[in-house]
DRENFI-488979 format. One record per residue: x, y, z of N, C-alpha, C in turn; residue number from 1; residue in one letter; chain. Coordinates in pm, 1 decimal. Example, Ala and Ser with C-alpha at 12.3 -4.5 7.8 and 13.67 -1.06 7.14 Angstrom:
<setis>
((1319.0, -569.0, 780.0), (1230.0, -450.0, 780.0), (1320.0, -330.0, 780.0), 1, "A", "A");
((1285.0, -225.0, 708.0), (1367.0, -106.0, 714.0), (1290.0, 3.0, 787.0), 2, "S", "A");
</setis>
This chain:
<setis>
((248.0, 2751.3, 642.0), (320.1, 2774.2, 728.5), (404.0, 2879.5, 661.2), 1, "M", "A");
((403.1, 2967.0, 672.5), (516.5, 3099.5, 617.5), (529.6, 3158.4, 773.9), 2, "D", "A");
((488.1, 3205.7, 879.9), (522.1, 3230.0, 984.5), (508.3, 3128.5, 1081.2), 3, "S", "A");
((604.8, 3109.2, 1157.7), (620.9, 2998.0, 1265.4), (601.1, 3089.6, 1377.6), 4, "V", "A");
((501.1, 3093.5, 1540.2), (508.9, 3121.0, 1608.9), (514.3, 3056.4, 1735.7), 5, "T", "A");
((620.7, 3081.9, 1861.7), (657.3, 3064.5, 1939.6), (530.3, 2958.1, 2034.0), 6, "E", "A");
((429.9, 3006.5, 2012.7), (279.1, 2891.0, 2049.8), (276.3, 2783.0, 1974.6), 7, "S", "A");
((300.4, 2801.2, 1832.9), (248.0, 2672.5, 1734.4), (366.1, 2590.0, 1765.5), 8, "N", "A");
((492.5, 2615.3, 1817.3), (626.4, 2526.8, 1769.0), (618.0, 2437.5, 1865.2), 9, "V", "A");
((543.4, 2540.9, 2018.3), (588.6, 2501.1, 2146.4), (500.6, 2360.3, 2155.4), 10, "E", "A");
((329.6, 2362.9, 2107.3), (215.4, 2272.4, 2103.1), (306.3, 2139.1, 2057.6), 11, "R", "A");
((426.8, 2162.7, 1959.3), (477.9, 2050.2, 1934.8), (582.3, 2061.5, 1931.6), 12, "Y", "A");
((657.8, 2060.2, 2049.7), (762.7, 2013.3, 2084.7), (810.5, 1875.8, 2154.1), 13, "S", "A");
((915.1, 1862.3, 2086.3), (959.0, 1724.3, 2142.7), (1030.8, 1719.6, 2224.3), 14, "I", "A");
((1022.3, 1678.3, 2379.5), (1115.9, 1661.1, 2477.8), (1223.3, 1555.9, 2479.1), 15, "P", "A");
((1335.6, 1609.3, 2495.5), (1449.6, 1511.9, 2444.5), (1508.5, 1451.2, 2613.8), 16, "C", "A");
((1448.8, 1515.7, 2692.2), (1522.9, 1421.7, 2830.6), (1420.0, 1493.0, 2911.6), 17, "G", "A");
((1417.7, 1449.5, 3083.6), (1310.7, 1545.4, 3128.0), (1301.6, 1635.1, 3173.3), 18, "P", "A");
((1413.0, 1739.2, 3119.3), (1429.0, 1885.4, 3155.3), (1421.2, 1954.7, 3022.0), 19, "T", "A");
((1484.0, 1913.5, 2927.3), (1555.5, 1956.0, 2795.8), (1433.6, 1969.8, 2673.7), 20, "E", "A");
((1439.6, 2081.4, 2599.6), (1360.1, 2078.7, 2474.8), (1445.4, 2098.3, 2353.6), 21, "R", "A");
((1375.5, 2066.7, 2248.5), (1477.2, 2083.7, 2120.7), (1503.4, 2252.3, 2116.1), 22, "L", "A");
((1554.6, 2300.0, 2055.0), (1586.8, 2452.9, 2000.3), (1498.2, 2465.2, 1889.2), 23, "S", "A");
((1436.1, 2565.8, 1887.1), (1310.5, 2622.5, 1743.2), (1432.4, 2594.1, 1621.3), 24, "M", "A");
((1561.6, 2582.1, 1573.8), (1612.4, 2580.7, 1456.3), (1601.3, 2429.8, 1443.9), 25, "Y", "A");
((1599.7, 2296.2, 1569.0), (1596.0, 2163.5, 1575.4), (1445.0, 2138.8, 1548.8), 26, "S", "A");
((1352.2, 2199.0, 1534.5), (1250.7, 2190.6, 1565.4), (1166.7, 2190.2, 1427.9), 27, "K", "A");
((1199.2, 2275.1, 1362.1), (1161.7, 2336.0, 1222.2), (1236.6, 2219.2, 1103.6), 28, "R", "A");
((1344.1, 2199.4, 1128.7), (1412.8, 2119.5, 1061.3), (1334.3, 1957.8, 1063.7), 29, "R", "A");
((1279.0, 1930.6, 1244.6), (1198.3, 1789.3, 1194.7), (1086.7, 1800.2, 1107.0), 30, "I", "A");
((1030.2, 1941.3, 1131.4), (906.5, 1945.2, 1069.5), (929.3, 1921.4, 929.7), 31, "T", "A");
((1018.7, 2023.3, 871.4), (1062.2, 1978.3, 724.9), (1108.0, 1857.6, 693.9), 32, "V", "A");
((1166.2, 1784.6, 710.6), (1230.3, 1668.9, 739.4), (1017.2, 1533.8, 707.3), 33, "A", "A");
((980.1, 1581.0, 834.8), (839.7, 1480.3, 812.0), (753.2, 1510.7, 756.2), 34, "A", "A");
((711.4, 1643.8, 679.1), (663.1, 1694.9, 574.5), (758.2, 1675.1, 476.7), 35, "L", "A");
((835.6, 1607.9, 446.0), (868.9, 1601.4, 312.7), (858.3, 1479.8, 289.9), 36, "S", "A");
((873.5, 1383.5, 389.9), (888.9, 1250.5, 401.1), (700.0, 1205.2, 387.0), 37, "L", "A");
((629.0, 1281.6, 449.4), (461.5, 1266.2, 370.0), (481.2, 1277.4, 212.9), 38, "I", "A");
((505.7, 1374.7, 194.9), (509.3, 1428.3, 37.5), (549.9, 1322.1, -14.8), 39, "V", "A");
((664.7, 1311.7, -18.8), (705.5, 1174.1, -65.5), (684.0, 1019.4, -92.6), 40, "L", "A");
((625.4, 1042.7, 1.7), (522.1, 871.0, 53.2), (370.9, 903.4, -55.7), 41, "S", "A");
((296.5, 982.4, -81.5), (211.1, 1004.4, -159.2), (271.8, 1039.2, -323.1), 42, "T", "A");
((371.5, 1075.4, -312.3), (340.1, 1095.7, -457.2), (481.9, 1011.8, -502.8), 43, "L", "A");
((568.7, 932.1, -447.3), (654.5, 856.2, -525.2), (624.0, 763.2, -686.3), 44, "S", "A");
((739.4, 846.7, -744.3), (666.1, 776.9, -892.8), (816.8, 640.4, -891.7), 45, "V", "A");
((716.3, 551.6, -941.1), (842.7, 424.6, -990.2), (874.8, 442.1, -1118.3), 46, "A", "A");
((1019.5, 446.8, -1170.2), (1054.8, 430.5, -1276.5), (1133.4, 336.7, -1295.0), 47, "A", "A");
((1054.3, 171.3, -1306.4), (1140.0, 88.6, -1311.9), (1223.3, 95.7, -1413.1), 48, "P", "A");
((1315.1, -56.5, -1438.4), (1448.5, -84.6, -1473.6), (1400.8, -193.5, -1567.7), 49, "A", "A");
((1416.6, -237.9, -1730.8), (1394.4, -270.1, -1817.4), (1378.5, -425.6, -1762.0), 50, "S", "A");
((1428.8, -467.8, -1643.7), (1389.9, -593.4, -1586.6), (1273.1, -633.8, -1531.9), 51, "G", "A");
((1242.6, -543.8, -1497.3), (1121.9, -494.3, -1404.2), (978.3, -482.1, -1475.6), 52, "L", "A");
((1062.9, -427.8, -1607.3), (915.9, -384.3, -1713.0), (904.2, -512.6, -1714.2), 53, "I", "A");
((980.2, -619.4, -1774.2), (918.7, -782.4, -1823.4), (820.2, -870.0, -1684.5), 54, "S", "A");
((840.9, -830.0, -1560.9), (778.4, -832.3, -1494.8), (624.3, -810.8, -1492.3), 55, "S", "A");
((576.3, -682.8, -1555.4), (483.7, -666.2, -1515.7), (380.0, -653.4, -1643.1), 56, "K", "A");
((466.2, -693.6, -1718.5), (401.6, -727.3, -1901.0), (385.5, -865.4, -1926.5), 57, "V", "A");
((256.5, -912.2, -1986.2), (250.4, -1061.8, -2024.6), (189.6, -1007.7, -2179.4), 58, "E", "A");
((315.8, -1066.4, -2256.8), (285.7, -1081.9, -2405.6), (184.0, -1223.6, -2469.7), 59, "L", "A");
((99.0, -1210.4, -2537.1), (16.8, -1319.7, -2625.9), (85.6, -1359.5, -2765.3), 60, "T", "A");
((163.0, -1281.0, -2764.5), (222.3, -1298.8, -2899.8), (355.9, -1232.2, -2894.7), 61, "T", "A");
((438.5, -1314.3, -3012.1), (582.4, -1244.9, -2977.8), (590.7, -1115.2, -3113.7), 62, "S", "A");
((641.2, -986.3, -3028.1), (658.3, -923.6, -3154.7), (779.4, -842.2, -3140.7), 63, "N", "A");
((858.7, -833.1, -3218.8), (999.8, -738.4, -3168.1), (960.8, -604.7, -3202.6), 64, "D", "A");
((807.2, -565.7, -3296.2), (853.9, -442.7, -3306.9), (778.7, -319.6, -3238.4), 65, "N", "A");
((717.8, -418.8, -3161.2), (602.7, -320.6, -3058.9), (689.2, -371.5, -2942.6), 66, "V", "A");
((736.4, -259.4, -2828.5), (813.8, -286.2, -2674.0), (747.9, -183.7, -2598.4), 67, "Q", "A");
((714.3, -229.4, -2519.3), (695.2, -174.5, -2361.8), (845.5, -99.1, -2354.2), 68, "V", "A");
((860.2, -18.7, -2316.8), (1013.5, 102.6, -2301.0), (993.8, 190.7, -2210.2), 69, "T", "A");
((875.8, 224.5, -2141.3), (896.7, 280.3, -2006.4), (754.4, 240.3, -1934.5), 70, "D", "A");
((758.1, 246.5, -1816.9), (617.8, 157.9, -1742.1), (654.0, 252.8, -1594.9), 71, "L", "A");
((573.1, 332.9, -1592.8), (555.9, 408.4, -1455.4), (421.0, 359.7, -1363.4), 72, "R", "A");
((463.4, 401.7, -1228.2), (322.6, 361.2, -1161.4), (357.4, 463.2, -1054.3), 73, "A", "A");
((199.0, 489.9, -977.6), (184.9, 609.5, -849.5), (71.0, 549.5, -777.6), 74, "V", "A");
((107.3, 592.6, -627.5), (-59.6, 550.3, -590.3), (-40.5, 699.5, -485.6), 75, "Q", "A");
((-182.6, 751.7, -518.3), (-193.6, 863.4, -428.3), (-357.3, 895.9, -408.0), 76, "S", "A");
((-361.7, 905.4, -299.7), (-467.7, 895.1, -300.9), (-568.7, 712.5, -280.9), 77, "D", "A");
((-486.2, 655.5, -212.4), (-500.7, 562.5, -216.2), (-561.9, 501.8, -366.4), 78, "R", "A");
((-511.2, 521.9, -450.6), (-551.0, 492.1, -617.8), (-463.7, 483.2, -703.7), 79, "L", "A");
((-435.5, 390.8, -739.6), (-324.1, 361.4, -845.7), (-336.4, 398.1, -988.2), 80, "L", "A");
((-224.9, 470.8, -1016.8), (-216.9, 538.0, -1155.5), (-102.9, 468.2, -1209.3), 81, "R", "A");
((-125.7, 464.4, -1373.9), (-53.2, 380.0, -1448.2), (17.9, 432.1, -1545.3), 82, "V", "A");
((124.1, 428.9, -1617.0), (145.7, 523.4, -1737.2), (272.2, 375.2, -1806.8), 83, "Q", "A");
((206.5, 331.6, -1966.3), (300.3, 265.5, -1951.5), (330.8, 306.0, -2145.2), 84, "A", "A");
((500.7, 338.3, -2178.2), (509.5, 359.5, -2312.6), (521.8, 272.0, -2415.2), 85, "E", "A");
((508.4, 243.9, -2539.3), (504.6, 161.6, -2665.5), (590.5, 219.2, -2756.0), 86, "L", "A");
((697.0, 171.5, -2795.9), (776.3, 191.7, -2906.4), (728.2, 128.2, -2995.8), 87, "T", "A");
((729.0, 204.6, -3104.6), (701.2, 121.8, -3241.6), (826.8, 109.7, -3319.4), 88, "N", "A");
((956.4, 8.6, -3350.3), (1086.6, 45.6, -3394.1), (1082.8, -15.2, -3557.8), 89, "F", "A");
((962.9, -76.1, -3624.4), (967.3, -37.5, -3702.6), (919.9, 61.3, -3824.1), 90, "S", "A");
((918.2, 72.3, -3925.3), (841.4, 185.4, -4035.8), (749.1, 171.5, -4031.2), 91, "P", "A");
((675.6, 70.3, -3997.7), (515.7, 35.1, -4052.4), (435.2, 86.3, -3902.3), 92, "Y", "A");
((316.9, 104.8, -3922.5), (181.2, 100.4, -3861.2), (179.0, -18.0, -3785.5), 93, "N", "A");
((143.4, -44.1, -3614.8), (131.8, -194.9, -3523.1), (16.1, -169.7, -3480.5), 94, "Q", "A");
((-66.5, -247.8, -3481.0), (-142.3, -292.1, -3490.4), (-189.5, -342.4, -3316.2), 95, "Q", "A");
((-230.7, -325.7, -3210.3), (-199.9, -375.1, -3056.1), (-324.3, -395.8, -3017.8), 96, "V", "A");
((-336.5, -495.0, -2906.7), (-449.5, -460.4, -2828.7), (-378.6, -502.9, -2691.8), 97, "Y", "A");
((-455.5, -392.3, -2591.8), (-392.7, -412.2, -2424.6), (-517.5, -442.9, -2374.7), 98, "Y", "A");
((-496.5, -486.4, -2226.2), (-594.0, -518.3, -2151.3), (-517.8, -509.3, -2003.9), 99, "R", "A");
((-534.6, -432.0, -1870.7), (-490.2, -457.2, -1805.5), (-557.4, -584.5, -1659.7), 100, "F", "A");
((-483.6, -667.3, -1591.9), (-488.5, -751.0, -1470.6), (-501.9, -655.8, -1347.7), 101, "K", "A");
((-557.0, -625.1, -1308.4), (-580.6, -588.7, -1159.0), (-549.1, -626.0, -1040.5), 102, "W", "A");
((-398.0, -612.7, -995.0), (-450.4, -741.9, -814.2), (-413.7, -665.1, -715.4), 103, "L", "A");
((-478.1, -762.3, -620.4), (-496.1, -695.4, -464.2), (-312.1, -692.6, -420.5), 104, "D", "A");
((-328.0, -644.8, -310.6), (-147.8, -684.3, -278.4), (-96.5, -802.3, -213.1), 105, "K", "A");
((-199.1, -890.6, -204.9), (-171.8, -1078.7, -206.4), (-142.8, -1118.2, -382.8), 106, "N", "A");
((-184.6, -1059.9, -424.0), (-151.5, -1092.7, -559.4), (-298.5, -1165.4, -649.0), 107, "G", "A");
((-440.6, -1162.6, -590.8), (-504.7, -1204.3, -611.4), (-612.6, -1094.8, -706.4), 108, "F", "A");
((-670.4, -1123.4, -832.6), (-733.9, -1039.7, -899.3), (-838.2, -985.4, -846.6), 109, "T", "A");
((-858.2, -814.3, -823.6), (-968.5, -773.0, -817.5), (-1081.0, -761.9, -863.1), 110, "V", "A");
((-1053.6, -802.7, -1026.0), (-1161.5, -719.6, -1102.2), (-1168.7, -830.6, -1212.3), 111, "W", "A");
((-1259.5, -857.3, -1259.5), (-1320.8, -938.8, -1420.3), (-1220.0, -906.9, -1508.1), 112, "D", "A");
((-1178.4, -949.6, -1604.6), (-1104.6, -932.0, -1733.4), (-1152.6, -824.2, -1797.6), 113, "D", "A");
((-1115.3, -720.6, -1803.8), (-1116.6, -560.7, -1884.4), (-1144.6, -654.7, -2058.1), 114, "E", "A");
((-1197.7, -567.1, -2144.7), (-1211.7, -597.3, -2289.9), (-1069.1, -530.6, -2324.2), 115, "P", "A");
((-1054.8, -633.2, -2477.4), (-893.4, -561.3, -2506.6), (-874.9, -443.4, -2581.6), 116, "W", "A");
((-891.1, -384.9, -2567.4), (-870.3, -252.3, -2589.8), (-734.1, -229.8, -2750.8), 117, "K", "A");
((-819.9, -159.7, -2849.5), (-688.9, -152.5, -2921.5), (-616.9, -6.6, -2977.1), 118, "P", "A");
((-548.8, -58.9, -3024.3), (-438.9, 42.7, -3059.1), (-335.2, 67.9, -3145.5), 119, "M", "A");
((-338.9, 169.2, -3230.1), (-247.1, 173.2, -3329.2), (-137.2, 265.6, -3321.0), 120, "I", "A");
((14.8, 174.2, -3298.0), (130.7, 236.6, -3283.6), (243.7, 293.9, -3416.7), 121, "V", "A");
((214.6, 430.9, -3452.8), (275.6, 451.6, -3567.9), (421.4, 396.6, -3621.7), 122, "Y", "A");
((463.5, 411.7, -3692.2), (592.2, 379.7, -3721.4), (658.6, 449.1, -3718.4), 123, "G", "A");
((787.9, 395.5, -3613.9), (877.2, 444.1, -3553.0), (872.8, 572.6, -3418.2), 124, "S", "A");
((693.9, 552.2, -3384.8), (684.8, 634.9, -3301.2), (645.8, 560.2, -3155.6), 125, "Q", "A");
((604.0, 633.1, -3094.7), (592.4, 612.3, -2922.7), (455.9, 630.8, -2905.7), 126, "R", "A");
((360.6, 571.6, -2826.8), (254.6, 599.1, -2794.1), (221.5, 572.2, -2642.3), 127, "Q", "A");
((166.6, 652.1, -2570.4), (133.0, 645.2, -2413.2), (-8.1, 571.3, -2396.3), 128, "I", "A");
((26.7, 497.6, -2264.5), (-115.8, 482.8, -2190.5), (-93.5, 500.0, -2056.4), 129, "I", "A");
((-269.5, 563.3, -2060.6), (-280.9, 596.3, -1860.9), (-400.5, 592.7, -1853.6), 130, "N", "A");
((-381.7, 515.7, -1739.0), (-492.5, 397.7, -1681.6), (-545.2, 431.7, -1528.6), 131, "V", "A");
((-647.3, 370.3, -1483.1), (-628.1, 383.5, -1320.5), (-705.2, 280.2, -1266.0), 132, "S", "A");
((-698.5, 204.9, -1157.2), (-800.2, 100.2, -1176.0), (-965.9, 118.0, -1149.8), 133, "P", "A");
((-991.0, 13.7, -1132.5), (-1177.3, 38.9, -1141.3), (-1183.6, -17.4, -1026.3), 134, "P", "A");
((-1090.2, -32.1, -948.9), (-1153.8, -54.8, -774.3), (-1026.4, 18.3, -713.5), 135, "S", "A");
((-1049.2, -4.0, -610.3), (-941.5, 89.1, -450.1), (-870.2, -5.6, -416.3), 136, "L", "A");
((-897.2, -136.5, -414.6), (-828.4, -249.2, -340.6), (-696.5, -285.9, -476.9), 137, "F", "A");
((-712.8, -248.8, -596.0), (-620.9, -293.2, -675.9), (-475.9, -204.4, -609.4), 138, "A", "A");
((-391.0, -305.6, -613.2), (-271.4, -229.5, -553.2), (-167.9, -271.6, -672.4), 139, "T", "A");
((-167.8, -361.3, -762.0), (-89.3, -369.5, -840.4), (-138.5, -445.7, -988.7), 140, "D", "A");
((-24.2, -416.1, -1092.7), (-107.7, -438.3, -1221.8), (-11.2, -579.3, -1296.5), 141, "F", "A");
((-82.1, -625.0, -1369.3), (-13.2, -668.7, -1522.9), (-41.0, -586.8, -1638.2), 142, "R", "A");
((-2.6, -596.2, -1722.7), (-21.0, -504.4, -1848.5), (5.9, -622.0, -1999.6), 143, "L", "A");
((-133.5, -698.7, -1984.3), (-140.8, -791.8, -2138.7), (-123.7, -711.5, -2273.3), 144, "V", "A");
((-40.7, -786.6, -2378.3), (-19.2, -717.9, -2461.7), (-39.4, -824.7, -2557.6), 145, "L", "A");
((-113.6, -808.9, -2721.1), (-123.7, -875.6, -2799.5), (-78.4, -823.4, -2941.0), 146, "H", "A");
((-27.4, -819.7, -3030.8), (25.2, -760.8, -3142.4), (-14.4, -854.5, -3253.8), 147, "S", "A");
((-27.1, -782.5, -3361.1), (33.3, -858.9, -3502.0), (124.2, -811.9, -3552.5), 148, "S", "A");
((230.9, -909.4, -3589.9), (346.8, -846.5, -3668.2), (354.2, -842.2, -3770.6), 149, "Q", "A");
((430.6, -775.7, -3826.4), (369.0, -705.2, -3979.6), (529.9, -722.0, -4019.8), 150, "R", "A");
</setis>
């Protein structure tokens, strides 16, 4: 949309009243605002606060050494993408097992339980998990963590 011709703008003009039309400048501002809203709605990234992280994480064991320190989700092209950051606060390597529960918009499970996936979070390091659901119906998730404390 490098050049806007009068014929293109006229085709999408918005009448303000019975005989008034918006100026060319107002039309461009409305077009830019509408495109910005579309882009923001499809690429919105949620970086939840620590209180919201706990609502998305289920711990099967208590381990103060390994914690989910960041959790992000974005829905683009009807597909949910999740990124979780695990941080090991101890100087020792920690063995962690994780899986995701995929939920629909009403909170019902949309996929069978996934197998546990092993991961080593090295001492005083962070590890990133990137995952997408196996179904387009998944609009929400829970990260289930199991770890052995050392």
